N, C-alpha and C positions, 0 to 999 in steps of 0.2 A: 414507516418513519413519520415523525411529527414535523410540522413546519419549524424552521430554524428561527429562533428569537434569542435575544440576549438572556432570557430566562435560563437557557441551557448552559450558559457559562456561569451561572450563579452558584454560589456555595450551597444554597438550599436545594437546588436541583441535584447536585452531585451527592449530597448527603441523603436525600430522600429516594432517588431513583437508581443511582449508580452504586454507591458504596455498599448497599445491602446485597446486591447481586455480584459484586466484584471484589473478591478476596484474593489477594496475591500471595502465593507461597513464596516468601522471601528466600527460602533455600533453593528454589528452582528459578533460575534467571531466565529461562526460555519458556514462553507460553506454549509455542507449538512450531511445527515445521511444515512447509509446503514445498512442492517441487514443480519447476517449470516442466511443461510437457516437452517431449523430444522435439516437436515442431517449433515451439516457442524458443527453446534453448538454441536450436540450430539457427533460427532467424536472428536471435540476439548475437550469436557468434559471428554473423556476417558483419555486424557493426563493432563488436568487441572481440577481436580474435584472441585476446588473452583472458577471456571470461573462463573461469575455472570450475565454478560450482553450479549445479542444477538446483541445489537446495536453498531455500530462503527461510530465514528464521524470523519469528515475531517474539521479541523479548518482552518480559513483564514491564521493564522500565519504559519501553516505548508505548505500551498500553496505558501506563500512567500519564505519559506525555499527551497521548491522544485524548485521554479523559479530561485533562486540563484545558485543552484547546478546542476539541470537537466532541464533547461528551454525547451528543445526540447520535453518534455513529459507533461508539465503542462496542456495544453488543453485536451490531451488524458485522463489524470487522472481525470480531472474535469468531463469529459463526461462519463468515463467508470468505475469509482471506485465502484459504486453500483453493477454492473454486476460482477466485479472481486471478490468482497467479497461474493456475493451470490452464485457464481458458479466458484470457482477457479479450475485450473488444478493441482496445487501442493500447499502444505503447508509444510513449514519447521519450526522446532523449533530452535530458536537461541541457539547456544551452550554457549554463554557468558552471556545471560540475560534470566532468567527463565520465565519472563513475556512478552517475545517478540516472535512474529512469523513473517514469511515472506510468503505472499500469492502471487502466480504467475499465470498468465494467458498467454498462448501461443498465438501468432499471427499466421498467415498463414506461415510465415517463421520460422526459428529456434529461432528468438528473441521473446521476450515477455515483459510484464510489471510486475514488482515486487512492491508490497506494503509492507512496514514494519509496523507492528501493535503492539502497546503496549497494552496488555490485562489488563482488570480490574479483578484482582484476589481478593480473600477474604481479604487479608491483606491491600489492598489499601483504601484510603480515600473514604467515601461513595459518594462524589461528583465526583469522578474520573469516566471516561468513557473509553471504548475501543477506542483507537485513532490511526489514521494513523500518523506515524512519518515522513515518507518520501516515495518516490516512484522513480523508475527509469526504464529505458530499460535495459534488460539483455539478454544474450544468455542462455536460460533456460536449454537446453540440457547439455551445458558445466557446468552450475551451479549444476545441479542434480548430475553430476559425480564428482564435486569438493570436496564434503564432508565438505563444509563450515557450513552447517546446517543439522540437523537431519530430514530426510524426514518422515513426520508423516501422509501425505495424498497424494494420487495420484488418480486423478479422476476415472480412469477405474478400480482401484483396490478395490474400496469400493462400 
């Protein structure tokens, strides 16, 4: 990964580095699917007893959203989202939205990748799927200490 600067949000960066590699098939709304491991799903069910799906989707429209806001991680998310969902280091429960979690995977440095996932709970439409809303790079250790979300899973504790 490269250091984050305002350059990455610039139109020139997107046109030069992202658009060439990133072609969305408009007829295919879903980029890909991932699956919570049985261990992770079971742990999530202890907090969300009405969680219905193990499958998480990454939609093309969400990739466009990430490209607009965090273009430096688009390729990494496309490559790694299945591994992150299946084997996260941390999971946080969003304090503002009951049906939203943040899944984090640390890299070799302090930073890591965070995916925000809206969960399909019992009260949602039957066509709804667990969905990645966005993703970004973050300083995971600082985030753990910030108390922005309720820590509900830490890899070595379970």
